[in-house]
C-alpha positions in Angstrom: -8.4 3.1 10.9 -7.2 2.6 14.3 -4.4 0.9 13.2 -2.8 3.5 11.1 -3.7 5.8 13.7 -1.8 3.8 15.7 1.2 3.8 13.9 1.4 7.8 12.7 1.0 8.2 16.7 4.0 6.0 17.7 6.3 7.2 15.1 5.7 10.8 16.4 6.5 9.4 19.6 9.5 7.9 18.4 10.7 11.6 16.9 10.2 13.5 20.2 6.8 15.0 19.3 4.0 16.4 21.5 1.3 14.4 20.2 -2.1 13.5 21.5 -3.7 10.1 20.1 -7.8 10.8 20.8 -10.7 8.7 20.2 -14.0 6.9 21.8 -17.4 5.4 21.6 -20.0 7.0 19.3 -23.0 6.0 21.9 -25.9 8.1 20.8 -26.8 6.6 17.3 -30.1 5.4 16.3 -28.9 2.0 15.7 -28.4 1.3 19.6 -32.0 2.4 20.4 -32.8 -0.3 18.1 -30.7 -3.0 19.4 -31.8 -1.7 22.9 -35.6 -2.3 21.4 -34.7 -5.6 20.9 -33.1 -6.8 23.7 -35.4 -5.4 26.3 -32.8 -3.2 27.6 -31.9 0.7 28.0 -29.8 2.0 25.3 -27.4 3.2 28.4 -27.0 -0.6 29.2 -25.8 -1.2 25.5 -23.7 1.7 25.5 -21.9 0.8 28.7 -21.4 -2.9 27.3 -20.1 -2.3 24.2 -17.8 0.5 25.6 -15.7 -1.8 27.9 -15.5 -4.6 24.9 -14.3 -1.8 22.7 -12.1 -0.4 24.6 -10.3 -3.5 26.1 -9.7 -4.9 22.6 -8.3 -1.8 21.6 -6.1 -2.0 24.5 -5.4 -6.0 23.9 -4.5 -4.5 20.1 -1.8 -2.5 21.2 -3.9 1.1 20.1 -2.4 3.1 22.3 -5.1 6.1 22.9 -3.7 9.0 25.3 -7.7 9.0 26.1 -10.3 6.9 24.8 -13.8 7.6 26.0 -17.4 8.3 25.2 -20.0 10.8 24.2 -22.3 9.9 27.3 -19.9 11.1 29.5 -21.0 13.8 31.4 -17.9 16.4 29.9 -19.3 15.4 26.6 -22.7 16.5 27.4 -21.5 19.9 28.8 -19.1 20.4 25.9 -21.7 19.4 23.2 -24.4 21.7 24.2 -22.1 24.4 24.9 -20.8 24.4 21.2 -24.6 24.1 20.1 -25.6 27.5 22.2 -22.5 29.0 20.9 -23.6 28.6 17.5 -27.2 29.2 18.3 -26.1 32.7 19.7 -24.2 33.5 16.7 -27.6 33.3 15.1 -25.3 30.4 12.8 -28.7 27.8 12.4 -31.7 28.2 10.6 -35.1 27.2 12.0 -37.1 25.5 9.8 -40.6 23.9 10.2 -41.1 21.0 7.7 -42.5 17.7 7.1 -41.1 14.4 8.5 -42.2 11.0 8.8 -44.4 9.7 11.6 -45.6 6.5 12.5 -48.9 6.7 13.8 -49.1 3.2 15.8 -46.0 4.2 17.4 -46.8 7.6 17.7 -43.2 8.7 17.3 -41.3 10.6 14.7 -39.3 8.2 12.8 -35.3 8.7 12.7 -33.6 8.3 9.9 -32.8 4.2 10.7 -36.4 3.8 11.9 -36.7 3.9 8.2 -36.6 1.8 5.2 -37.3 1.6 1.4 -36.2 2.0 -2.2 -33.3 4.1 -2.9 -34.3 6.6 -5.6 -30.5 6.6 -6.6 -29.7 3.1 -7.8 -32.9 0.8 -7.0 -31.8 -0.5 -3.9 -35.1 -1.9 -1.9 -33.1 -1.9 1.4 -31.6 1.5 1.9 -32.0 3.7 5.2 -33.4 6.6 5.4 -30.0 8.2 5.8 -27.4 6.5 3.4 -27.9 3.4 0.9 -25.4 1.4 1.4 -25.7 -0.4 -2.0 -24.3 3.4 -4.1 -23.2 5.2 -0.9 -25.7 8.1 -1.7 -26.6 10.6 1.4 -30.4 10.2 2.0 -32.8 12.4 3.6 -35.9 9.6 4.9 -38.2 11.4 2.4 -36.5 11.0 -0.5 -37.2 7.2 -0.2 -39.4 5.7 -2.4 -42.2 3.0 -0.6 -40.9 4.2 3.0 -41.5 1.6 5.7 -41.3 1.8 9.7 -38.7 0.1 10.7 -40.7 -0.4 14.2 -43.9 -1.6 13.4 -43.7 -1.8 9.2 -45.8 0.5 8.9 -46.2 3.4 6.1 -45.1 6.6 7.9 -47.1 9.7 7.6 -45.7 13.1 6.8 -46.4 15.4 10.3 -44.8 19.1 10.8 -42.0 19.4 13.1 -39.5 21.9 13.9 -35.8 21.4 13.9 -32.5 23.8 13.7 -30.2 23.6 10.5 -26.4 24.1 9.6 -26.7 26.1 6.4 -23.6 24.0 5.3 -24.3 26.3 1.9 -22.9 29.1 3.6 -19.4 27.9 3.7 -19.1 26.1 0.5 -17.2 29.0 -0.9 -14.6 28.8 2.1 -14.6 24.8 1.8 -14.0 24.8 -1.8 -11.1 27.0 -0.8 -9.5 25.0 2.0 -10.1 21.7 0.2 -9.9 21.8 -3.6 -7.0 24.6 -3.6 -5.1 24.1 -0.2 -5.3 20.8 0.0 -4.6 19.1 -3.3 -2.1 16.6 -1.8 -4.8 15.2 -0.1 -5.5 11.5 -1.0 -7.7 11.1 -4.3 -10.4 9.4 -2.9 -10.7 12.0 -0.2 -10.2 14.9 -2.6 -12.3 13.3 -5.3 -15.5 12.5 -2.7 -15.3 16.1 -1.1 -15.0 17.7 -4.8 -17.8 15.4 -6.0 -20.2 17.2 -3.0 -19.0 20.5 -3.5 -19.8 20.4 -6.6 -23.4 19.0 -6.2 -23.5 21.8 -3.7 -24.1 22.0 -0.2 -27.7 21.9 1.6 -28.5 22.9 4.7 -28.3 19.9 7.0 -30.4 19.5 10.4 -28.4 19.6 13.5 -31.3 18.0 15.7 -33.9 15.1 15.8 -36.8 14.3 17.4 -35.3 11.3 19.8 -35.5 10.6 23.1 -31.7 9.4 23.1 -29.6 12.0 22.9 -28.1 14.8 24.5 -31.2 17.8 24.7 -30.9 20.5 22.8 -30.2 23.5 25.5 -32.9 25.8 23.9 -36.1 27.0 25.1 -39.2 25.0 22.9 -37.1 22.1 22.0 -38.6 19.7 24.4 -38.5 15.8 23.1 -35.4 17.1 20.6 -31.8 16.1 20.7 -28.5 16.7 19.2 -28.1 14.5 15.8 -25.6 12.2 16.2 -23.7 14.0 13.6 -23.5 17.1 15.0 -22.8 15.3 18.6 -20.0 12.7 17.8 -17.2 14.8 16.2 -17.2 17.3 19.2 -16.2 13.8 21.1 -13.2 14.7 20.0 -13.0 17.9 21.9 -14.5 16.9 24.9 -12.5 13.6 24.9 -9.3 16.0 25.1 -10.8 18.5 27.6 -11.3 15.3 30.1 -7.5 14.4 29.2 -6.0 17.9 29.7 -8.6 19.9 31.2 -6.0 23.4 31.9 -3.8 22.4 28.3 -6.7 21.0 26.2 -7.1 24.5 23.9 -3.6 24.2 22.9 -4.0 21.3 20.8 -7.7 22.2 18.9 -6.7 26.4 18.8 -3.3 26.9 18.7 -1.9 27.9 15.0 0.9 25.6 15.4 -1.4 22.6 15.8 -1.9 19.9 13.4 -5.2 17.9 13.7 -5.2 14.3 11.5 -8.6 12.3 11.3 -8.0 8.9 10.6 -11.4 7.4 9.5 -13.1 5.2 7.0 -14.5 6.8 3.5 -18.5 6.2 4.7 -17.0 9.3 6.9 -15.0 11.5 4.5 -18.1 13.6 4.3 -18.8 14.4 8.2 -15.2 15.0 9.1 -13.7 17.1 5.5 -17.0 19.0 5.1 -19.7 19.2 8.1 -17.5 19.0 11.2 -15.3 21.9 9.3 -18.5 23.7 8.9 -18.7 23.3 12.4 -15.4 24.5 13.5 -15.7 27.7 10.6 -18.7 28.7 12.1 -17.3 28.7 15.5 -14.6 30.2 15.0 -11.7 29.6 17.3 -10.7 26.3 16.7 -8.1 24.9 14.0 -9.1 23.0 11.2 -7.7 19.6 10.0 -4.4 19.4 8.2 -5.3 16.0 6.5 -7.9 12.8 6.4 -6.3 10.1 5.2 -9.1 8.4 5.4 -9.1 4.2 3.8 -11.5 2.6 1.8 -13.5 -0.6 2.8 -12.1 -3.6 4.1 -14.2 -6.6 2.9 -13.6 -9.9 4.4 -13.4 -13.5 2.4 -15.1 -11.3 -0.6 -18.1 -10.1 1.4 -18.8 -6.4 2.3 -18.2 -6.3 6.7 -21.6 -6.3 8.5 -21.8 -5.9 12.3 -25.7 -6.5 11.7 -25.0 -9.7 9.9 -21.7 -10.9 12.0 -19.7 -10.8 9.0 -17.1 -9.5 11.0 -13.6 -10.6 12.8 -14.6 -9.5 16.6 -11.5 -8.6 18.1 -12.6 -9.0 21.4 -12.7 -12.8 20.3 -9.9 -12.5 18.2 -7.3 -12.0 20.9 -9.1 -15.5 22.7 -8.9 -16.7 20.0 -5.1 -16.3 18.9 -3.5 -15.1 22.0 -0.3 -13.5 21.7 -0.5 -13.1 18.2 -1.4 -9.2 18.2 1.1 -8.0 16.0 0.2 -10.7 13.7 -3.4 -8.8 13.0 -1.5 -5.7 13.2 0.8 -7.0 10.5 -1.9 -8.0 8.2 -4.3 -5.5 8.3 -1.3 -3.1 7.3 -0.3 -5.0 4.8 -3.6 -5.2 2.9 -4.6 -1.7 4.1 -7.3 -0.6 1.5 -5.4 3.1 1.1 -6.6 4.0 -2.5 -9.0 1.2 -3.1 -11.1 -1.8 -1.6 -8.9 -4.5 -0.4 -9.9 -8.2 1.3 -9.1 -9.7 4.1 -8.6 -13.4 4.2 -7.8 -16.2 7.1 -5.7 -18.1 4.2 -4.0 -15.0 3.5 -3.7 -14.4 6.8 -2.0 -17.2 7.5 0.5 -17.0 4.7 1.7 -13.8 5.3 2.2 -14.8 9.2 4.1 -17.9 8.2 5.5 -16.8 5.1 6.8 -13.2 6.3 7.0 -13.1 9.7 8.0 -16.2 10.4 10.0 -17.2 7.7 11.6 -13.6 6.9 11.6 -11.7 10.2 11.6 -14.4 12.7 13.5 -16.2 10.8 16.3 -13.3 10.4 16.5 -12.3 14.1 16.4 -15.8 15.4 19.5 -16.7 13.4 21.6 -13.7 14.3 21.0 -14.1 18.1 21.7 -18.0 17.9 24.8 -18.0 16.2 25.9 -14.8 18.4 25.4 -17.7 21.8 26.9 -20.1 19.7 29.9 -18.7 18.5 30.3 -15.7 21.2 28.7 -17.0 24.3 26.0 -14.5 23.7 28.5 -11.2 23.6 27.9 -8.5 20.9 31.7 -9.1 19.4 33.5 -6.3 18.3 33.5 -5.3 14.1 37.1 -5.6 12.3 37.8 -4.3 8.4 34.6 -3.6 6.5 34.8 -5.6 3.0 33.1 -4.8 0.2 30.1 -7.5 1.0 29.7 -5.7 4.2 29.5 -2.3 3.1 26.8 -3.7 0.4 24.9 -4.2 2.5 25.0 -1.6 4.7 24.5 0.6 1.8 21.2 -1.1 1.1 19.7 0.0 4.4 21.6 2.9 5.1 18.5 5.7 4.0 15.6 3.6 6.0 15.2 6.2 8.6 14.4 9.0 5.4 11.9 6.5 3.2 10.2 4.4 6.0 9.6 8.1 7.6 8.5 9.8 4.7 6.1 6.8 3.7 4.6 7.3 6.9 4.3 10.6 7.1 2.5 10.6 3.7 0.3 8.1 5.5 1.8 5.4 3.0 1.8 2.9 5.9 2.0 -0.2 3.4 4.8 1.3 2.1 6.4 1.7 5.4 5.8 -1.6 6.2 7.5 -2.9 3.1 10.7 -0.6 4.3 10.8 -2.6 7.7 10.4 -5.7 6.4 13.0 -5.0 3.6 15.6 -4.8 6.4 14.9 -8.2 7.6 15.1 -9.7 4.0 18.8 -7.5 3.4 19.8 -9.4 7.0 18.5 -12.8 5.7 20.5 -12.5 2.5 24.0 -11.0 4.0 24.0 -13.9 6.3 22.9 -16.1 3.4 26.2 -14.7 1.4 28.7 -14.7 4.5 28.0 -18.1 5.7 29.6 -17.3 9.1 28.8 -20.9 10.6 31.3 -21.9 7.4 34.0 -19.1 8.4 34.2 -19.9 12.4 36.6 -23.2 11.2 38.8 -21.0 9.6 38.8 -17.3 10.5 36.7 -16.0 13.8 37.6 -12.7 13.3 35.9 -12.3 10.0 33.2 -14.1 11.7 33.5 -11.2 14.7 32.8 -8.4 11.8 29.8 -10.8 10.0 28.0 -11.2 13.1 28.4 -7.6 14.6 26.7 -6.5 11.4 23.9 -8.9 11.7 22.9 -7.9 15.0 23.3 -4.1 14.2 20.2 -4.9 11.5 18.3 -6.6 14.7 19.1 -4.0 16.5 17.5 -1.6 13.5 14.6 -4.1 13.0 13.4 -3.3 16.7 13.4 0.2 15.7 11.9 0.3 12.4 9.1 -1.9 13.7 8.0 -0.1 16.8 5.4 1.4 15.1 3.8 -1.6 13.2 4.5 -4.6 15.8 5.2 -2.8 18.9 4.8 -6.2 21.1 7.2 -7.8 19.2 9.7 -5.0 19.1 9.7 -4.7 22.3 10.1 -8.2 23.0 13.5 -7.8 20.2 14.4 -5.0 22.5 14.6 -7.1 25.7 16.7 -9.7 24.1 19.4 -7.5 22.3 19.4 -5.5 25.5 18.4 -2.3 23.5 17.3 0.1 25.4 14.0 2.0 23.8 13.6 2.7 20.4 15.5 6.0 19.1 14.7 6.9 16.1 17.5 9.0 15.3 19.6 5.8 15.2 17.7 4.2 12.9 20.1 3.2 9.7 23.6 2.9 12.2 25.4 0.9 12.5 26.9 1.2 15.7 23.5 0.9 17.9 24.9 -2.0 20.1 28.0 -1.4 22.0 30.8 -4.4 21.6 31.0 -6.7 24.6 27.0 -6.5 25.4 25.2 -9.0 26.6 22.1 -10.2 24.8 19.4 -12.4 26.2 18.9 -16.1 25.3 16.8 -16.3 21.8 13.0 -16.9 21.7 10.9 -17.2 18.7 8.9 -13.9 17.7 6.5 -15.9 15.9 5.5 -19.2 15.4 3.3 -21.2 12.5 -0.4 -20.7 12.5 -1.1 -24.2 11.7 -4.3 -25.2 9.4 -6.9 -26.4 11.8 -6.5 -22.6 13.5 -7.5 -21.0 10.2 -10.6 -23.8 9.6 -12.2 -22.8 12.6 -12.3 -19.2 11.7 -13.4 -20.3 8.2 -16.1 -22.9 9.3 -17.4 -19.7 11.5 -17.6 -17.8 9.0 -19.4 -20.4 6.8 -22.0 -21.2 9.6 -22.8 -17.3 9.7 -23.2 -17.5 6.2 -25.9 -20.1 6.4 -27.7 -18.6 9.6 -28.0 -15.1 7.4 -29.7 -17.1 4.5 -31.9 -18.9 6.8 -32.7 -15.6 8.4 -33.2 -14.0 5.2 -35.4 -16.9 3.7 -37.7 -16.3 7.1 -41.1 -14.8 6.0 -41.6 -11.1 6.7 -44.4 -10.7 9.0 -47.8 -10.0 7.3 -48.3 -6.4 6.9 -51.4 -4.8 8.9 -54.5 -6.0 7.2 -56.0 -3.7 4.0 -59.2 -3.6 2.4 -60.5 -4.5 -1.3 -60.2 -1.1 -1.6 -56.8 -0.4 -1.1 -55.6 -3.4 -3.0 -57.7 -2.1 -6.0 -55.4 1.2 -5.8 -52.9 -0.8 -7.2 -52.9 -0.8 -11.1 -50.6 -4.5 -11.6 -50.3 -5.3 -15.4 -48.7 -7.7 -17.3 -46.0 -6.4 -20.0 -43.6 -7.6 -22.4 -40.3 -6.6 -22.2 -39.0 -5.2 -25.4 -35.6 -3.6 -24.9 -33.5 -3.9 -21.9 -29.9 -2.4 -21.4 -27.6 -1.5 -18.2 -28.1 2.2 -16.7 -24.8 4.1 -17.4 -22.9 4.9 -14.3 -24.4 2.2 -12.0 -23.9 -1.6 -11.9 -27.4 -2.3 -10.0 -30.0 -0.7 -12.4 -31.3 -2.3 -15.4 -33.5 -0.3 -18.1 -36.8 -1.8 -19.6 -38.7 -0.8 -22.3 -42.2 -2.5 -22.0 -45.0 -3.1 -24.2 -47.9 -2.5 -21.4 -50.8 -2.9 -24.1 -51.1 0.4 -25.0 -47.6 2.1 -26.2 -44.5 1.4 -24.9 -43.2 2.6 -21.2 -39.9 2.9 -19.4 -39.2 1.4 -16.2 -36.3 1.5 -14.4 -35.1 -2.0 -12.0 -32.4 -2.8 -9.5 -32.1 -6.8 -10.6 -28.7 -5.9 -12.8 -26.9 -7.9 -10.3 -28.9 -11.1 -10.7 -29.5 -10.6 -14.6 -28.3 -10.3 -17.8 -30.4 -7.9 -20.2 -30.5 -9.9 -22.7 -32.5 -12.5 -20.5 -35.5 -10.3 -19.7 -36.2 -9.4 -23.5 -39.2 -11.4 -24.6 -40.3 -12.0 -21.2 -43.2 -11.1 -19.3 -43.3 -9.3 -16.6 -45.9 -7.9 -13.7 -45.6 -4.3 -13.1 -47.1 -1.4 -10.8 -48.4 0.8 -14.0 -50.1 3.5 -11.4 -46.8 4.8 -9.7 -45.8 8.1 -10.0 -42.6 8.8 -12.5 -39.5 9.0 -10.2 -36.0 9.3 -12.0 -33.4 7.1 -11.3 -29.8 7.6 -12.3 -31.1 10.5 -14.8 -33.7 8.1 -16.4 -37.4 8.3 -15.6 -38.8 5.2 -14.3 -42.7 4.9 -14.8 -43.4 1.9 -13.3 -41.7 -0.7 -10.8 -41.4 -4.4 -11.7 -42.5 -6.9 -9.0 -39.7 -9.4 -8.2 -39.3 -12.1 -5.3 -36.3 -12.2 -3.1 -35.4 -15.9 -2.4 -33.2 -17.6 0.4 -29.6 -16.5 -0.6 -30.7 -12.9 -1.7 -31.2 -13.3 -5.8 -34.2 -11.1 -6.8 -36.5 -13.2 -9.1 -38.8 -11.2 -11.8 -42.6 -12.3 -11.2 -44.4 -13.0 -14.5 -47.3 -15.2 -15.6 -46.7 -18.7 -15.8 -48.2 -18.6 -19.8 -48.5 -16.2 -22.3 -51.2 -13.2 -21.8 -52.0 -10.1 -23.7 -49.9 -7.0 -22.7 -51.7 -4.9 -20.7 -54.1 -7.7 -19.0 -54.6 -6.9 -15.3 -53.4 -8.6 -12.2 -55.8 -9.1 -9.7 
């Protein structure tokens, strides 16, 4: 999301637009407190460490924020508190007492990420209390089946607590009009997710939580409570703008002429399209975002990126491992951007795009044009003479590049825009190959002057076109050809470089990446994968002791699988019909990833018979099938080693 935002911002700056790029570290999430507990430090220690790493890495990649601040700043605390207080004083919140999960051993209420359990929608047994990462469903901790405290491993109890809620249902009619009617031009993945949520109808959502880390709720009777991070974090865009522009910040948030664009990932669509706009509507003086061009997920080597599993390309490490190759990463991330569907980053593709595109196409053309100019004209731009059809054909191929490239950027089609820019280099390579100035130099230097003038004009066009995408390389190229700045209005022209202008000695824009560098990255990921397997294989801590009476409460039986099929609209769930000795019962289990239905028909399995019925994807599940997880995460169904009568109790 940062590279697309930077491309868009740099493009607007090229056009002379008044634009501010805002970002910051979201520092009040529960994962921060969990990490701090594990390391034995304070949450502030954690956020200080990572804020500096992130900020420095962004600068290293050329992400041109006008301000990159943080939600632990004094400005943000004041801004978020004032925002809450204004809505509170206007009566925009609903005060509710509810039952929340509480860990009696830890003596604290459990924030969503401190609770894990089984997702009621897809059966994933490792869902968090706020979201199931398997199916993407938004959850409340109390929705989980068999919830467990991540602090102590105990089963939490329900305990009464008071919180303030944002009545999202109040703003649903206006949201439907604003999004579904007024913004049909939004990307299909964004529009579709919003429509899905609105069709299921919005519910009030808590804006406070029982936690010590965060912004204290600024009202009486709220001791020990902080603003929920989903409410606090988006206000950071406003507080960061105030920090940058203390006297004029309102113009960027409240002027009707302002265009606000949110660049995010798909896991934040709901927050930026429904929840934050509801907050702005309730406050009443802010402009709503004009567009939210969210991308889908980018996987890494075929597996979902996970920072907790260290399955990621860490930017600060990349900048050390590949010095001077910031633009290579920017290029590959843009070329592979998951703009409409999930996509995959692989190190082999990274290498191929660098070697076969940046080096062989873009770098090759620029180097040829500059080397030939020095060879034939001593590094001086020659004048153009009479143009032939072959020259005019080349000019016609790129004369509209400003319109096509600009339209793609303005419509957030960055992959297509990048192709438009690279096509200039393809045109240049073909032009030189077709005209062969190195041969003509023996007989017609005037013709060579025209050819090389046009080749250098294409080079100048490349320096402008690639500025939003590859800022380091574009700056280097401008320096080599003596181009003062990048003037967007000149893109597509053939008189950017004046005749007789001197150009510098050519330097390689890009260099080949050898197999050894790529193999090192692949080997690192393989080590991480093996470490994750070993970590997953470590037996879980033994749960607190129970009595025989506790165990006796579980009615575990053996059943024979009569039928098994996949649950519709789910790639994780299987539906079983089981002979339980007294008849048949239906059980839904999240093991479709590891078994085909026909593999299980006729097998005997152990199941818990006295779980209360639960609906999973519309199917009522009357129990739970027991399974064990092996070292590579595969779930293996547990059953007797020999045939027994259905209905036999296990104990």
